[in-house]
C-alpha positions in Angstrom: 52.8 -17.7 0.1 49.1 -16.7 0.5 48.5 -12.6 0.7 45.6 -11.2 2.6 45.4 -8.0 0.4 46.0 -6.7 -3.1 49.2 -5.1 -4.1 48.9 -2.4 -6.8 52.3 -1.2 -6.9 54.3 1.9 -5.6 52.7 5.3 -5.1 49.2 6.5 -4.5 46.3 5.8 -7.0 43.9 8.5 -7.8 40.4 7.2 -8.3 38.1 8.8 -10.8 40.9 11.1 -12.2 39.7 14.0 -14.3 35.8 13.3 -13.5 33.4 16.0 -12.1 32.8 15.8 -8.6 30.1 17.0 -6.1 29.6 17.2 -2.4 25.8 16.7 -1.0 24.4 16.5 2.4 22.0 13.5 2.4 19.6 12.6 5.3 17.5 9.3 5.7 13.6 10.3 6.7 12.7 6.7 6.6 12.6 4.2 9.4 15.1 1.8 7.9 18.6 1.8 7.2 19.4 2.2 3.6 22.7 1.1 2.0 24.0 2.3 -1.6 26.6 0.5 -3.4 29.3 2.4 -5.3 28.2 2.6 -8.7 24.5 2.9 -8.2 23.1 6.1 -9.8 22.7 8.4 -7.0 19.6 10.3 -8.4 17.7 7.2 -8.1 18.4 5.9 -4.6 15.9 5.3 -2.0 12.8 7.6 -2.1 13.3 8.3 1.5 16.5 9.9 1.4 16.4 13.7 1.2 18.8 15.5 -0.8 19.1 17.6 -4.0 18.4 15.1 -6.7 19.2 17.3 -9.6 22.8 17.8 -8.5 23.1 14.2 -8.1 21.7 13.4 -11.7 24.4 11.5 -13.5 26.6 10.8 -10.5 27.5 7.8 -8.2 29.6 7.9 -4.9 33.1 8.7 -5.3 34.4 5.3 -3.2 36.1 2.2 -4.6 34.0 -0.1 -6.4 32.5 -2.8 -4.6 32.1 -0.7 -1.3 28.9 1.1 0.0 27.7 3.8 2.1 24.9 3.1 4.8 22.4 5.6 6.1 20.8 4.3 9.3 17.3 5.7 10.1 17.4 9.6 11.0 21.2 9.9 10.0 22.5 12.8 8.0 25.9 12.6 6.0 27.7 14.3 3.4 28.7 12.3 0.6 31.1 12.8 -2.6 29.7 12.1 -5.8 31.6 11.6 -9.3 30.2 11.7 -12.7 29.6 8.6 -14.4 32.5 7.9 -17.2 32.3 5.9 -20.4 29.3 6.1 -22.8 27.3 7.9 -20.0 24.0 5.8 -20.8 22.2 4.8 -17.6 19.2 2.2 -17.8 17.8 0.5 -14.8 18.5 1.3 -11.2 15.3 2.9 -10.0 13.6 3.2 -13.6 13.9 7.0 -13.7 16.4 7.3 -16.3 16.7 5.4 -19.5 19.1 7.1 -21.6 22.2 9.4 -21.9 22.9 11.6 -19.0 23.9 14.3 -21.6 20.2 14.5 -22.9 18.3 17.2 -21.7 15.2 15.5 -22.8 15.9 12.4 -20.9 16.9 14.4 -17.9 13.3 16.3 -18.0 11.5 12.9 -18.2 13.6 11.6 -15.4 12.9 14.7 -13.0 9.2 14.3 -14.2 9.1 10.6 -13.1 10.8 11.6 -10.0 8.2 13.8 -9.0 5.5 11.4 -10.0 6.9 8.6 -8.1 7.2 10.4 -4.8 10.8 10.7 -4.4 12.0 12.9 -1.6 13.9 16.0 -3.4 15.2 18.7 -1.3 17.1 21.3 -3.5 20.0 23.2 -2.0 20.1 26.9 -2.0 22.8 28.1 -4.4 25.8 29.3 -2.7 28.3 31.9 -3.9 31.5 30.6 -4.9 33.4 33.1 -2.9 34.5 31.9 0.5 33.4 28.3 -0.1 36.7 26.6 -0.1 35.8 24.8 -3.3 38.3 25.0 -6.3 36.6 26.7 -9.2 38.4 25.2 -12.5 40.0 27.7 -14.7 39.2 27.5 -18.5 42.6 26.0 -19.2 41.8 23.0 -17.1 38.4 22.3 -18.7 40.0 21.7 -22.3 41.0 18.0 -21.7 37.3 17.1 -20.1 35.8 19.0 -23.4 38.0 16.8 -25.7 37.0 13.7 -24.0 33.4 14.6 -24.2 33.7 15.2 -27.8 35.3 11.7 -28.3 32.5 10.2 -26.2 29.8 11.8 -28.5 31.7 10.3 -31.6 31.7 7.0 -30.0 28.0 7.3 -29.3 27.1 8.0 -32.8 29.1 5.0 -34.1 27.5 2.7 -31.7 24.1 4.0 -32.5 24.7 3.5 -36.4 25.8 0.0 -35.8 22.7 -0.8 -33.9 20.5 0.7 -36.6 22.4 -1.3 -39.2 21.8 -4.5 -37.3 18.2 -3.9 -36.7 17.7 -3.2 -40.5 19.6 -6.3 -41.3 17.4 -8.2 -38.9 14.0 -6.9 -40.3 14.7 -7.4 -43.8 12.6 -10.1 -45.5 14.0 -13.5 -45.6 14.4 -15.1 -49.2 12.1 -17.9 -50.1 15.0 -20.3 -50.2 16.1 -19.8 -46.7 15.7 -22.6 -44.1 12.9 -20.6 -42.3 10.9 -20.5 -45.1 11.3 -24.0 -46.1 10.4 -25.0 -42.4 7.5 -23.1 -42.5 6.2 -24.4 -45.9 6.8 -28.0 -44.3 4.7 -27.3 -41.3 1.7 -25.8 -43.2 
């Protein structure tokens, strides 16, 4: 029997559970439609989209994987963003960030590149938390996230140590009896 959908089990599935979220108003000032995929670093999206880019740093759209949001020319929409998970290292996309979203130096370089390359940035005025209807996390609710953050930092250090060890092994001089040395001596 063929099914036209996926079966995930009973009950609701919460996407991106425990991740920090942010709502932003975005408008397309360009003359063409722009479509943004679910996992694109929102800070680095099309230059013609106007929004507070600093608030979007380290965030992606809070939508299911493989889907996208489309902004027609002149459209204004509110989008929900969610913080990246995993190692929190971002490379590629618009070429603004090449490093960890936790690094203040990498963030500073990305903001500088954004301005140099003409990305539209429209910082939102700070709103007071009173009366916004947004949930403000209590300190007791932050502790699991802080534990996850510490675990991620430890994993990042281990990964860096492994890369350093591999690099050192690759750059070590080869012994004279190695195949590469023998091959070079036959050619010369």
